[in-house]
KEDRENLUM-322095 format. One line per field, with one value per residue: residue number from 1; residue in three letters; x, y, z of N, C-alpha, C, CB in turn. Coordinates in steps of 0.1 Angstrom, whole numbers, plus 5000, padded with zeros to 4 digits. Glycine has a CB too. Example, Ala and Ser with C-alpha at 12.3 -4.5 7.8 and 13.67 -1.06 7.14 Angstrom:
residues 2
nr c(1, 2)
rest c(ALA, SER)
nc1 c(5132, 5128)
nc2 c(4943, 4978)
nc3 c(5078, 5071)
cac1 c(5123, 5137)
cac2 c(4955, 4989)
cac3 c(5078, 5071)
cc1 c(5132, 5129)
cc2 c(4967, 5000)
cc3 c(5078, 5079)
cbc1 c(5113, 5141)
cbc2 c(4955, 4994)
cbc3 c(5090, 5057)
//
This chain:
residues 241
nr c(1, 2, 3, 4, 5, 6, 7, 8, 9, 10, 11, 12, 13, 14, 15, 16, 17, 18, 19, 20, 21, 22, 23, 24, 25, 26, 27, 28, 29, 30, 31, 32, 33, 34, 35, 36, 37, 38, 39, 40, 41, 42, 43, 44, 45, 46, 47, 48, 49, 50, 51, 52, 53, 54, 55, 56, 57, 58, 59, 60, 61, 62, 63, 64, 65, 66, 67, 68, 69, 70, 71, 72, 73, 74, 75, 76, 77, 78, 79, 80, 81, 82, 83, 84, 85, 86, 87, 88, 89, 90, 91, 92, 93, 94, 95, 96, 97, 98, 99, 100, 101, 102, 103, 104, 105, 106, 107, 108, 109, 110, 111, 112, 113, 114, 115, 116, 117, 118, 119, 120, 121, 122, 123, 124, 125, 126, 127, 128, 129, 130, 131, 132, 133, 134, 135, 136, 137, 138, 139, 140, 141, 142, 143, 144, 145, 146, 147, 148, 149, 150, 151, 152, 153, 154, 155, 156, 157, 158, 159, 160, 161, 162, 163, 164, 165, 166, 167, 168, 169, 170, 171, 172, 173, 174, 175, 176, 177, 178, 179, 180, 181, 182, 183, 184, 185, 186, 187, 188, 189, 190, 191, 192, 193, 194, 195, 196, 197, 198, 199, 200, 201, 202, 203, 204, 205, 206, 207, 208, 209, 210, 211, 212, 213, 214, 215, 216, 217, 218, 219, 220, 221, 222, 223, 224, 225, 226, 227, 228, 229, 230, 231, 232, 233, 234, 235, 236, 237, 238, 239, 240, 241)
rest c(MET, ILE, GLU, LEU, THR, ASN, LEU, THR, LYS, ASP, TYR, GLY, THR, THR, LEU, ALA, VAL, ASN, ASN, LEU, SER, MET, SER, VAL, SER, CYS, GLY, GLU, ILE, TYR, GLY, PHE, ILE, GLY, PRO, ASN, GLY, ALA, GLY, LYS, THR, THR, THR, ILE, ARG, MET, MET, GLY, GLY, ILE, ILE, GLU, PRO, THR, SER, GLY, GLU, ILE, ARG, ILE, SER, GLY, ILE, ASN, VAL, ARG, LYS, ASP, PRO, VAL, GLU, ALA, LYS, LYS, ILE, ILE, GLY, PHE, VAL, PRO, ASP, ARG, PRO, PHE, LEU, TYR, GLU, LYS, LEU, THR, GLY, MET, GLU, PHE, LEU, LYS, PHE, VAL, SER, ASP, LEU, TYR, HIS, VAL, ASP, ILE, LYS, VAL, PHE, VAL, ARG, ARG, SER, GLU, GLU, LEU, LEU, LYS, GLN, PHE, ALA, LEU, TRP, ASN, TRP, ALA, ASN, GLU, ILE, ILE, GLU, ALA, TYR, SER, HIS, GLY, MET, LYS, GLN, ARG, LEU, ILE, ILE, ALA, ALA, ALA, LEU, LEU, HIS, ASP, PRO, LYS, VAL, MET, ILE, ILE, ASP, GLU, PRO, MET, VAL, GLY, LEU, ASP, PRO, GLU, ALA, VAL, ARG, MET, VAL, LYS, ASP, ILE, LEU, LYS, GLY, LEU, ALA, ALA, LYS, ASN, VAL, THR, VAL, PHE, VAL, SER, THR, HIS, THR, LEU, SER, LEU, ALA, GLU, ASP, LEU, CYS, ASP, ARG, ILE, GLY, VAL, ILE, SER, LYS, GLY, THR, LEU, LEU, ALA, GLN, GLY, THR, VAL, PRO, GLU, LEU, ASN, LEU, ALA, ALA, LYS, THR, GLY, GLU, ALA, ARG, LEU, GLU, GLU, VAL, PHE, LEU, THR, LEU, VAL, ARG, GLU, ALA)
nc1 c(5008, 5020, 5049, 5082, 5109, 5143, 5142, 5150, 5158, 5173, 5184, 5205, 5222, 5216, 5211, 5183, 5167, 5179, 5182, 5160, 5142, 5113, 5085, 5050, 5023, 4989, 4965, 4983, 4999, 5023, 5051, 5071, 5101, 5125, 5153, 5151, 5151, 5158, 5146, 5120, 5096, 5100, 5100, 5073, 5060, 5067, 5055, 5028, 5026, 5032, 5057, 5082, 5103, 5139, 5150, 5140, 5111, 5077, 5050, 5015, 4992, 4998, 4998, 5017, 5030, 5044, 5039, 5011, 4997, 4972, 4953, 4965, 4963, 4936, 4931, 4944, 4945, 4956, 4975, 4992, 5022, 5019, 4990, 4968, 4940, 4909, 4900, 4878, 4857, 4830, 4833, 4817, 4814, 4841, 4846, 4828, 4840, 4864, 4853, 4842, 4865, 4874, 4853, 4831, 4800, 4770, 4751, 4766, 4784, 4768, 4761, 4787, 4801, 4786, 4790, 4818, 4823, 4809, 4824, 4849, 4843, 4833, 4808, 4790, 4802, 4800, 4789, 4802, 4827, 4859, 4880, 4873, 4879, 4898, 4934, 4937, 4911, 4912, 4931, 4919, 4898, 4911, 4921, 4897, 4887, 4905, 4896, 4872, 4867, 4869, 4897, 4922, 4947, 4963, 4982, 5001, 5015, 5029, 5005, 4995, 5001, 4994, 4971, 4950, 4952, 4928, 4919, 4941, 4939, 4915, 4922, 4941, 4926, 4909, 4927, 4936, 4912, 4908, 4929, 4921, 4901, 4914, 4927, 4957, 4981, 5004, 5025, 5042, 5061, 5073, 5068, 5077, 5066, 5040, 5045, 5055, 5033, 5012, 5020, 5025, 5049, 5081, 5100, 5133, 5148, 5176, 5195, 5186, 5187, 5175, 5178, 5171, 5144, 5113, 5096, 5094, 5110, 5125, 5139, 5153, 5171, 5185, 5198, 5212, 5203, 5191, 5162, 5151, 5132, 5116, 5127, 5154, 5164, 5161, 5177, 5202, 5205, 5205, 5227, 5248, 5248)
nc2 c(4988, 5012, 5024, 5033, 5043, 5046, 5071, 5105, 5136, 5165, 5194, 5210, 5223, 5204, 5170, 5156, 5133, 5102, 5082, 5064, 5034, 5015, 4994, 4992, 4972, 4965, 4972, 4972, 4985, 5007, 5018, 5047, 5058, 5079, 5100, 5136, 5156, 5135, 5130, 5122, 5138, 5151, 5130, 5121, 5144, 5144, 5120, 5127, 5145, 5171, 5183, 5181, 5153, 5152, 5132, 5099, 5078, 5077, 5057, 5054, 5030, 5022, 5045, 5071, 5095, 5119, 5123, 5122, 5138, 5146, 5125, 5107, 5119, 5118, 5093, 5094, 5099, 5126, 5137, 5162, 5172, 5197, 5207, 5229, 5248, 5264, 5285, 5301, 5288, 5265, 5231, 5214, 5230, 5231, 5204, 5202, 5220, 5206, 5182, 5192, 5199, 5173, 5166, 5152, 5135, 5151, 5137, 5116, 5130, 5141, 5118, 5106, 5127, 5129, 5104, 5103, 5125, 5117, 5093, 5103, 5117, 5143, 5152, 5167, 5191, 5200, 5223, 5244, 5270, 5264, 5276, 5275, 5250, 5225, 5217, 5189, 5183, 5196, 5182, 5157, 5164, 5170, 5146, 5132, 5147, 5139, 5114, 5116, 5111, 5084, 5072, 5051, 5050, 5061, 5087, 5098, 5122, 5122, 5116, 5116, 5138, 5160, 5146, 5132, 5103, 5088, 5097, 5089, 5061, 5059, 5068, 5050, 5026, 5033, 5035, 5008, 4996, 5007, 4995, 4968, 4969, 4969, 4994, 5011, 5022, 5046, 5058, 5083, 5087, 5099, 5085, 5057, 5035, 5036, 5030, 5004, 4991, 4995, 4991, 4970, 4966, 4983, 5011, 5024, 5054, 5075, 5104, 5107, 5082, 5049, 5028, 5002, 4979, 4963, 4938, 4941, 4919, 4913, 4937, 4937, 4916, 4928, 4948, 4934, 4930, 4911, 4903, 4929, 4959, 4982, 5008, 5004, 4990, 5010, 5031, 5018, 5012, 5038, 5050, 5036, 5043)
nc3 c(5000, 5007, 4992, 4993, 4975, 4973, 4985, 4988, 5004, 5000, 5014, 5006, 5026, 5045, 5046, 5047, 5044, 5034, 5008, 5013, 5016, 5018, 5025, 5032, 5042, 5032, 5057, 5077, 5107, 5109, 5126, 5130, 5141, 5158, 5167, 5175, 5146, 5129, 5104, 5102, 5101, 5077, 5059, 5062, 5053, 5026, 5018, 5021, 5001, 5005, 5004, 4978, 4970, 4966, 4951, 4941, 4947, 4956, 4962, 4966, 4972, 4947, 4932, 4919, 4938, 4932, 4905, 4902, 4923, 4933, 4929, 4946, 4971, 4974, 4986, 5010, 5044, 5062, 5089, 5102, 5122, 5133, 5132, 5114, 5123, 5116, 5138, 5143, 5133, 5139, 5153, 5137, 5114, 5105, 5099, 5077, 5059, 5054, 5043, 5019, 5005, 4998, 4982, 4994, 4994, 5004, 5019, 5028, 5043, 5064, 5078, 5083, 5097, 5121, 5132, 5135, 5152, 5175, 5180, 5187, 5210, 5208, 5201, 5217, 5215, 5190, 5178, 5189, 5188, 5176, 5189, 5215, 5223, 5240, 5239, 5235, 5225, 5201, 5188, 5186, 5169, 5145, 5137, 5134, 5112, 5092, 5087, 5074, 5046, 5043, 5041, 5025, 5034, 5063, 5074, 5099, 5121, 5151, 5168, 5195, 5209, 5235, 5244, 5269, 5291, 5287, 5262, 5246, 5247, 5234, 5208, 5200, 5200, 5179, 5157, 5157, 5150, 5124, 5110, 5112, 5094, 5070, 5065, 5060, 5083, 5090, 5113, 5130, 5159, 5191, 5214, 5227, 5240, 5230, 5203, 5206, 5217, 5198, 5171, 5142, 5128, 5131, 5122, 5125, 5123, 5117, 5114, 5088, 5077, 5074, 5100, 5109, 5107, 5115, 5135, 5171, 5183, 5160, 5157, 5181, 5175, 5154, 5168, 5187, 5213, 5229, 5246, 5250, 5259, 5237, 5241, 5250, 5228, 5208, 5217, 5216, 5189, 5178, 5191, 5179, 5153)
cac1 c(5000, 5029, 5062, 5092, 5120, 5154, 5137, 5160, 5155, 5186, 5182, 5217, 5230, 5212, 5206, 5173, 5163, 5190, 5181, 5151, 5134, 5105, 5071, 5040, 5013, 4975, 4960, 4994, 5002, 5038, 5056, 5083, 5106, 5139, 5155, 5147, 5160, 5162, 5140, 5107, 5085, 5103, 5095, 5059, 5055, 5069, 5045, 5016, 5026, 5033, 5070, 5087, 5116, 5150, 5150, 5133, 5097, 5066, 5037, 5005, 4983, 5003, 4998, 5030, 5026, 5050, 5033, 4997, 4995, 4957, 4948, 4971, 4957, 4922, 4930, 4952, 4941, 4969, 4975, 5006, 5026, 5014, 4978, 4962, 4926, 4903, 4894, 4865, 4846, 4827, 4838, 4810, 4818, 4854, 4844, 4822, 4850, 4873, 4846, 4841, 4878, 4874, 4841, 4823, 4786, 4764, 4744, 4777, 4790, 4759, 4763, 4801, 4804, 4780, 4797, 4831, 4822, 4806, 4835, 4859, 4837, 4832, 4794, 4784, 4809, 4799, 4785, 4810, 4838, 4871, 4888, 4870, 4883, 4911, 4944, 4933, 4899, 4916, 4939, 4909, 4890, 4919, 4921, 4883, 4886, 4913, 4889, 4859, 4865, 4872, 4909, 4928, 4960, 4964, 4996, 4999, 5027, 5027, 4990, 4991, 5005, 4984, 4960, 4950, 4952, 4916, 4919, 4952, 4933, 4905, 4928, 4947, 4915, 4904, 4937, 4935, 4899, 4910, 4938, 4912, 4893, 4924, 4933, 4971, 4984, 5018, 5025, 5055, 5059, 5084, 5063, 5081, 5057, 5029, 5049, 5056, 5020, 5003, 5025, 5029, 5063, 5086, 5113, 5141, 5156, 5185, 5203, 5180, 5189, 5168, 5188, 5165, 5129, 5107, 5089, 5103, 5120, 5135, 5148, 5163, 5181, 5194, 5206, 5218, 5199, 5184, 5148, 5150, 5121, 5119, 5135, 5168, 5167, 5162, 5190, 5214, 5206, 5209, 5241, 5258, 5246)
cac2 c(5000, 5023, 5020, 5043, 5037, 5055, 5085, 5114, 5150, 5172, 5209, 5217, 5223, 5193, 5158, 5153, 5119, 5097, 5070, 5056, 5025, 5006, 4992, 4989, 4964, 4968, 4968, 4972, 4997, 5009, 5029, 5054, 5064, 5084, 5112, 5149, 5159, 5123, 5129, 5116, 5147, 5154, 5118, 5121, 5155, 5139, 5110, 5134, 5154, 5185, 5188, 5172, 5148, 5156, 5121, 5087, 5076, 5074, 5052, 5051, 5022, 5021, 5059, 5079, 5108, 5130, 5125, 5123, 5140, 5148, 5112, 5100, 5126, 5114, 5081, 5095, 5108, 5132, 5144, 5167, 5173, 5209, 5209, 5242, 5248, 5277, 5285, 5308, 5279, 5254, 5218, 5209, 5238, 5227, 5191, 5205, 5226, 5195, 5173, 5199, 5197, 5160, 5163, 5142, 5137, 5157, 5127, 5109, 5140, 5142, 5105, 5105, 5137, 5126, 5092, 5107, 5134, 5108, 5084, 5111, 5124, 5157, 5155, 5178, 5204, 5201, 5236, 5254, 5274, 5256, 5285, 5272, 5236, 5223, 5212, 5175, 5182, 5200, 5171, 5147, 5169, 5170, 5132, 5129, 5153, 5131, 5102, 5119, 5106, 5070, 5070, 5038, 5051, 5072, 5091, 5106, 5126, 5125, 5117, 5116, 5150, 5167, 5138, 5126, 5088, 5082, 5100, 5081, 5048, 5060, 5069, 5037, 5017, 5037, 5031, 4994, 4993, 5010, 4984, 4956, 4971, 4970, 5007, 5011, 5033, 5050, 5067, 5087, 5090, 5098, 5077, 5044, 5026, 5036, 5022, 4990, 4985, 4997, 4988, 4956, 4967, 4996, 5015, 5033, 5063, 5085, 5112, 5105, 5068, 5038, 5019, 4989, 4978, 4949, 4936, 4943, 4908, 4915, 4949, 4932, 4908, 4937, 4956, 4924, 4934, 4900, 4905, 4942, 4967, 4990, 5019, 5000, 4987, 5023, 5038, 5011, 5014, 5052, 5052, 5029, 5049)
cac3 c(5000, 5007, 4987, 4992, 4968, 4972, 4987, 4993, 5004, 5003, 5014, 5003, 5038, 5053, 5039, 5057, 5042, 5026, 5001, 5021, 5009, 5026, 5020, 5042, 5036, 5035, 5070, 5087, 5114, 5108, 5135, 5125, 5153, 5156, 5175, 5168, 5134, 5122, 5091, 5103, 5096, 5063, 5052, 5062, 5044, 5012, 5016, 5020, 4989, 5010, 4998, 4968, 4972, 4957, 4942, 4946, 4943, 4966, 4956, 4976, 4965, 4933, 4926, 4921, 4945, 4925, 4892, 4903, 4937, 4936, 4930, 4958, 4983, 4976, 4994, 5021, 5056, 5066, 5102, 5104, 5136, 5137, 5123, 5114, 5124, 5115, 5151, 5144, 5128, 5149, 5149, 5125, 5102, 5101, 5092, 5064, 5051, 5050, 5034, 5006, 4999, 4993, 4975, 5000, 4992, 5015, 5027, 5034, 5053, 5075, 5085, 5088, 5107, 5134, 5136, 5140, 5164, 5186, 5182, 5193, 5222, 5205, 5196, 5225, 5212, 5175, 5174, 5196, 5180, 5179, 5198, 5229, 5225, 5246, 5229, 5232, 5217, 5187, 5182, 5182, 5158, 5133, 5133, 5129, 5099, 5083, 5084, 5068, 5033, 5043, 5034, 5025, 5041, 5073, 5077, 5112, 5127, 5165, 5170, 5209, 5216, 5242, 5247, 5282, 5289, 5281, 5247, 5240, 5245, 5224, 5194, 5198, 5196, 5166, 5147, 5155, 5143, 5110, 5105, 5111, 5081, 5059, 5063, 5063, 5092, 5091, 5124, 5136, 5173, 5201, 5225, 5223, 5246, 5221, 5191, 5210, 5219, 5187, 5157, 5138, 5126, 5135, 5115, 5132, 5114, 5124, 5104, 5074, 5072, 5080, 5106, 5110, 5107, 5118, 5148, 5183, 5184, 5149, 5161, 5191, 5168, 5147, 5178, 5196, 5227, 5235, 5246, 5256, 5255, 5226, 5245, 5250, 5214, 5201, 5221, 5211, 5174, 5175, 5195, 5170, 5140)
cc1 c(5009, 5043, 5071, 5104, 5131, 5150, 5147, 5155, 5167, 5183, 5194, 5227, 5227, 5206, 5195, 5168, 5173, 5187, 5172, 5142, 5126, 5092, 5062, 5028, 4999, 4971, 4971, 4995, 5017, 5042, 5069, 5089, 5121, 5140, 5151, 5157, 5164, 5157, 5126, 5096, 5088, 5098, 5080, 5053, 5057, 5058, 5031, 5015, 5027, 5046, 5074, 5101, 5126, 5151, 5143, 5118, 5089, 5054, 5027, 4994, 4985, 5003, 5011, 5026, 5032, 5043, 5018, 4993, 4980, 4951, 4953, 4965, 4943, 4920, 4938, 4945, 4954, 4967, 4989, 5009, 5021, 5002, 4973, 4947, 4921, 4895, 4882, 4854, 4842, 4833, 4831, 4813, 4831, 4853, 4838, 4831, 4860, 4866, 4844, 4854, 4879, 4862, 4832, 4808, 4780, 4757, 4755, 4783, 4781, 4761, 4777, 4805, 4798, 4787, 4810, 4831, 4818, 4817, 4846, 4855, 4837, 4817, 4788, 4790, 4808, 4797, 4792, 4822, 4851, 4880, 4885, 4874, 4896, 4921, 4940, 4921, 4903, 4923, 4929, 4901, 4898, 4920, 4908, 4882, 4893, 4906, 4875, 4856, 4869, 4885, 4914, 4941, 4959, 4978, 4996, 5013, 5024, 5012, 4986, 4995, 4994, 4972, 4961, 4950, 4940, 4915, 4930, 4946, 4923, 4911, 4935, 4937, 4910, 4914, 4937, 4923, 4901, 4918, 4930, 4903, 4902, 4929, 4948, 4974, 4999, 5019, 5039, 5052, 5072, 5080, 5066, 5072, 5044, 5033, 5050, 5043, 5011, 5007, 5028, 5044, 5068, 5099, 5120, 5150, 5164, 5194, 5199, 5181, 5182, 5178, 5184, 5150, 5125, 5099, 5099, 5113, 5130, 5144, 5158, 5174, 5191, 5203, 5214, 5216, 5191, 5169, 5144, 5137, 5126, 5128, 5150, 5172, 5170, 5175, 5202, 5216, 5211, 5223, 5251, 5257, 5257)
cc2 c(5013, 5018, 5033, 5037, 5048, 5069, 5094, 5129, 5157, 5187, 5217, 5217, 5211, 5182, 5152, 5138, 5113, 5083, 5060, 5047, 5016, 5004, 4988, 4983, 4969, 4963, 4968, 4985, 4997, 5021, 5034, 5062, 5068, 5096, 5125, 5151, 5147, 5122, 5124, 5125, 5150, 5142, 5118, 5132, 5151, 5129, 5116, 5144, 5169, 5191, 5177, 5166, 5153, 5145, 5109, 5088, 5072, 5069, 5048, 5043, 5022, 5035, 5066, 5093, 5120, 5133, 5127, 5126, 5141, 5134, 5105, 5106, 5122, 5101, 5082, 5104, 5113, 5140, 5149, 5169, 5186, 5213, 5224, 5241, 5262, 5278, 5293, 5300, 5270, 5241, 5213, 5216, 5234, 5214, 5193, 5211, 5215, 5186, 5179, 5198, 5183, 5156, 5152, 5145, 5142, 5147, 5119, 5117, 5140, 5129, 5104, 5115, 5134, 5114, 5095, 5116, 5126, 5099, 5091, 5119, 5139, 5162, 5167, 5192, 5207, 5216, 5247, 5257, 5267, 5263, 5281, 5257, 5236, 5217, 5198, 5174, 5186, 5189, 5159, 5151, 5168, 5155, 5128, 5135, 5145, 5118, 5104, 5112, 5091, 5067, 5055, 5038, 5063, 5074, 5101, 5109, 5130, 5126, 5119, 5128, 5157, 5160, 5133, 5111, 5082, 5085, 5092, 5067, 5048, 5060, 5056, 5027, 5020, 5033, 5016, 4989, 4996, 4999, 4971, 4957, 4973, 4984, 5006, 5024, 5035, 5061, 5070, 5091, 5090, 5089, 5062, 5033, 5025, 5028, 5007, 4983, 4985, 4991, 4974, 4956, 4982, 4999, 5025, 5041, 5073, 5091, 5109, 5091, 5058, 5028, 5004, 4990, 4964, 4949, 4939, 4932, 4909, 4927, 4945, 4924, 4917, 4945, 4947, 4928, 4923, 4902, 4918, 4949, 4976, 5002, 5016, 4997, 5000, 5030, 5031, 5013, 5029, 5055, 5047, 5035, 5059)
cc3 c(5000, 5003, 4986, 4986, 4967, 4975, 4994, 4993, 5009, 5002, 5011, 5015, 5047, 5044, 5049, 5056, 5031, 5021, 5009, 5013, 5019, 5020, 5032, 5036, 5039, 5049, 5080, 5094, 5116, 5117, 5130, 5136, 5150, 5165, 5168, 5157, 5126, 5107, 5090, 5096, 5081, 5054, 5051, 5053, 5029, 5009, 5014, 5008, 4993, 5005, 4988, 4973, 4962, 4947, 4949, 4943, 4955, 4958, 4968, 4968, 4950, 4926, 4929, 4926, 4938, 4912, 4892, 4918, 4941, 4938, 4943, 4970, 4985, 4985, 5007, 5032, 5062, 5079, 5104, 5119, 5141, 5129, 5125, 5114, 5123, 5128, 5153, 5138, 5140, 5144, 5137, 5113, 5097, 5093, 5078, 5055, 5045, 5040, 5020, 4998, 4992, 4985, 4980, 4998, 5005, 5024, 5035, 5045, 5065, 5084, 5091, 5099, 5121, 5140, 5142, 5152, 5177, 5190, 5190, 5205, 5220, 5201, 5204, 5222, 5197, 5171, 5182, 5187, 5185, 5189, 5212, 5232, 5232, 5236, 5225, 5223, 5202, 5180, 5178, 5170, 5145, 5128, 5127, 5114, 5088, 5079, 5076, 5054, 5031, 5036, 5034, 5033, 5051, 5076, 5088, 5118, 5141, 5169, 5185, 5216, 5223, 5246, 5261, 5280, 5283, 5266, 5240, 5237, 5234, 5210, 5191, 5193, 5182, 5155, 5146, 5148, 5128, 5104, 5103, 5098, 5069, 5056, 5068, 5072, 5093, 5101, 5129, 5150, 5181, 5213, 5222, 5228, 5237, 5209, 5194, 5211, 5207, 5174, 5155, 5135, 5129, 5127, 5123, 5123, 5122, 5113, 5089, 5069, 5080, 5086, 5107, 5110, 5109, 5130, 5159, 5184, 5172, 5151, 5171, 5185, 5161, 5157, 5187, 5211, 5234, 5234, 5253, 5252, 5244, 5229, 5244, 5236, 5206, 5204, 5216, 5196, 5171, 5179, 5185, 5156, 5136)
cbc1 c(4991, 5031, 5060, 5095, 5116, 5161, 5124, 5173, 5143, 5197, 5177, 5214, 5228, 5201, 5217, 5160, 5148, 5203, 5195, 5143, 5142, 5104, 5071, 5036, 5014, 4966, 4954, 5008, 4995, 5043, 5058, 5080, 5106, 5142, 5170, 5148, 5172, 5157, 5149, 5103, 5085, 5118, 5100, 5054, 5063, 5083, 5044, 5013, 5014, 5034, 5081, 5088, 5115, 5163, 5164, 5135, 5096, 5063, 5040, 4999, 4968, 4994, 4986, 5038, 5031, 5065, 5036, 4990, 5002, 4950, 4951, 4986, 4958, 4916, 4934, 4966, 4932, 4975, 4970, 5007, 5041, 5025, 4967, 4967, 4921, 4894, 4904, 4866, 4851, 4811, 4837, 4795, 4817, 4864, 4836, 4809, 4859, 4878, 4832, 4837, 4890, 4876, 4844, 4826, 4779, 4754, 4736, 4788, 4791, 4744, 4760, 4811, 4799, 4765, 4799, 4839, 4812, 4793, 4840, 4866, 4846, 4841, 4786, 4785, 4823, 4789, 4770, 4815, 4840, 4879, 4884, 4855, 4885, 4910, 4958, 4931, 4889, 4925, 4949, 4900, 4887, 4933, 4925, 4873, 4891, 4926, 4886, 4857, 4874, 4861, 4920, 4931, 4971, 4956, 5003, 4990, 5034, 5035, 4984, 4996, 5013, 4980, 4958, 4939, 4955, 4904, 4922, 4964, 4927, 4897, 4938, 4954, 4904, 4901, 4951, 4936, 4888, 4917, 4950, 4904, 4883, 4918, 4925, 4980, 4977, 5024, 5016, 5061, 5049, 5088, 5048, 5095, 5052, 5025, 5063, 5064, 5013, 5001, 5037, 5021, 5067, 5089, 5110, 5150, 5146, 5194, 5218, 5187, 5204, 5158, 5191, 5170, 5123, 5119, 5083, 5095, 5113, 5127, 5139, 5155, 5174, 5186, 5196, 5234, 5191, 5188, 5141, 5162, 5116, 5106, 5131, 5169, 5156, 5149, 5190, 5212, 5193, 5199, 5243, 5255, 5232)
cbc2 c(5000, 5030, 5013, 5050, 5032, 5053, 5084, 5113, 5153, 5169, 5212, 5231, 5236, 5197, 5147, 5162, 5117, 5096, 5064, 5066, 5016, 5013, 4981, 5002, 4950, 4962, 4955, 4969, 4997, 5010, 5024, 5063, 5054, 5087, 5113, 5160, 5166, 5111, 5121, 5113, 5160, 5155, 5105, 5123, 5168, 5133, 5100, 5141, 5152, 5186, 5190, 5179, 5132, 5158, 5117, 5086, 5066, 5086, 5039, 5064, 5026, 5012, 5067, 5080, 5108, 5128, 5112, 5110, 5153, 5156, 5103, 5103, 5141, 5110, 5069, 5102, 5100, 5140, 5135, 5180, 5173, 5220, 5199, 5251, 5241, 5278, 5290, 5321, 5270, 5253, 5209, 5210, 5253, 5226, 5182, 5214, 5236, 5187, 5170, 5214, 5199, 5150, 5160, 5141, 5124, 5168, 5117, 5105, 5154, 5143, 5093, 5106, 5151, 5123, 5082, 5113, 5146, 5100, 5078, 5120, 5120, 5161, 5143, 5175, 5203, 5192, 5238, 5248, 5289, 5253, 5299, 5273, 5229, 5212, 5212, 5168, 5192, 5213, 5165, 5144, 5184, 5176, 5123, 5135, 5167, 5128, 5095, 5134, 5114, 5062, 5079, 5033, 5053, 5068, 5097, 5098, 5138, 5138, 5104, 5104, 5159, 5178, 5127, 5131, 5082, 5089, 5115, 5080, 5043, 5073, 5081, 5032, 5017, 5052, 5036, 4987, 5001, 5023, 4982, 4954, 4983, 4963, 5018, 5011, 5031, 5054, 5062, 5099, 5081, 5112, 5080, 5041, 5030, 5050, 5027, 4989, 4993, 5011, 4997, 4953, 4963, 4997, 5020, 5026, 5071, 5078, 5109, 5114, 5065, 5031, 5024, 4982, 4984, 4939, 4922, 4945, 4895, 4917, 4961, 4923, 4899, 4947, 4965, 4924, 4947, 4899, 4894, 4951, 4975, 4995, 5024, 4988, 4979, 5032, 5039, 4996, 5012, 5062, 5046, 5014, 5056)
cbc3 c(5012, 5022, 4974, 5006, 4954, 4959, 4996, 4984, 5014, 4993, 5028, 4999, 5046, 5063, 5035, 5055, 5037, 5034, 4998, 5030, 4999, 5041, 5009, 5050, 5040, 5024, 5069, 5080, 5129, 5094, 5149, 5112, 5165, 5141, 5179, 5179, 5139, 5130, 5082, 5117, 5104, 5060, 5059, 5076, 5047, 5010, 5028, 5032, 4981, 5025, 5009, 4955, 4972, 4965, 4938, 4961, 4932, 4975, 4947, 4983, 4968, 4925, 4931, 4907, 4960, 4923, 4883, 4898, 4941, 4925, 4918, 4958, 4981, 4962, 4986, 5018, 5066, 5055, 5114, 5097, 5137, 5137, 5127, 5102, 5137, 5102, 5161, 5136, 5117, 5150, 5161, 5128, 5106, 5113, 5100, 5066, 5059, 5062, 5040, 5008, 5008, 5004, 4960, 5015, 4987, 5011, 5018, 5024, 5047, 5071, 5076, 5077, 5103, 5132, 5125, 5128, 5162, 5183, 5169, 5183, 5234, 5193, 5197, 5240, 5216, 5170, 5175, 5210, 5180, 5166, 5196, 5231, 5212, 5258, 5235, 5245, 5222, 5188, 5192, 5194, 5160, 5135, 5145, 5138, 5099, 5089, 5097, 5066, 5023, 5037, 5039, 5010, 5031, 5086, 5064, 5121, 5119, 5169, 5166, 5215, 5206, 5234, 5237, 5291, 5303, 5288, 5245, 5249, 5259, 5226, 5194, 5211, 5206, 5165, 5152, 5169, 5148, 5109, 5114, 5123, 5083, 5047, 5071, 5051, 5106, 5077, 5135, 5128, 5180, 5206, 5228, 5228, 5260, 5217, 5186, 5223, 5230, 5185, 5155, 5125, 5111, 5150, 5101, 5143, 5105, 5135, 5105, 5065, 5073, 5071, 5120, 5123, 5094, 5119, 5150, 5196, 5183, 5136, 5165, 5202, 5158, 5139, 5186, 5193, 5226, 5250, 5254, 5254, 5267, 5219, 5259, 5259, 5207, 5204, 5237, 5214, 5167, 5182, 5209, 5170, 5138)
//
């Protein structure tokens, strides 16, 4: 469902992503972890068609993102690390704005918006302006908006920032539910316990280079850390990079 081939982003002074290749299957939850400045957000922005790679190729469900970005974006639900919200709109108005961008049928919008607002515990706030929302509520709203058009692929950068434990559990359950329906989830996070609990496979990136990827036992094998938790595996791999 996701194929990255020799993906590179060179800013001239900084090689942010260096010859990155990986693939993610349909219905898989793939975690992307690395230290600050490792190239995670740059990779995700290229996958979402926000910035162009210097070289290499990105295919989403077989669609070349560089050659046909509009078609690719139709099947992607994208949640950036710093989402922008029109805070003078109500939650429902914002969802309608997003649904119009994706040309969602009005009948589908009415049904999906109610479903998602209830699923994310925002229904009672649907007609309140976003300015009045807490940080966690805004984060839940942006994830709900990304699901309006029933994407085949969810690309999420730091989904749990600002969420309380109950909301974290809610989002985890929703992402697992999406994967069970064959939606592919690509998630970048600094929360290693989340990656360990949520993801089928995990990729570790540092200085723009993919150091290792696989299940936690496979990463342990690559790092020669026995049966350590992901935190120890991660620190070992990054130290040796």
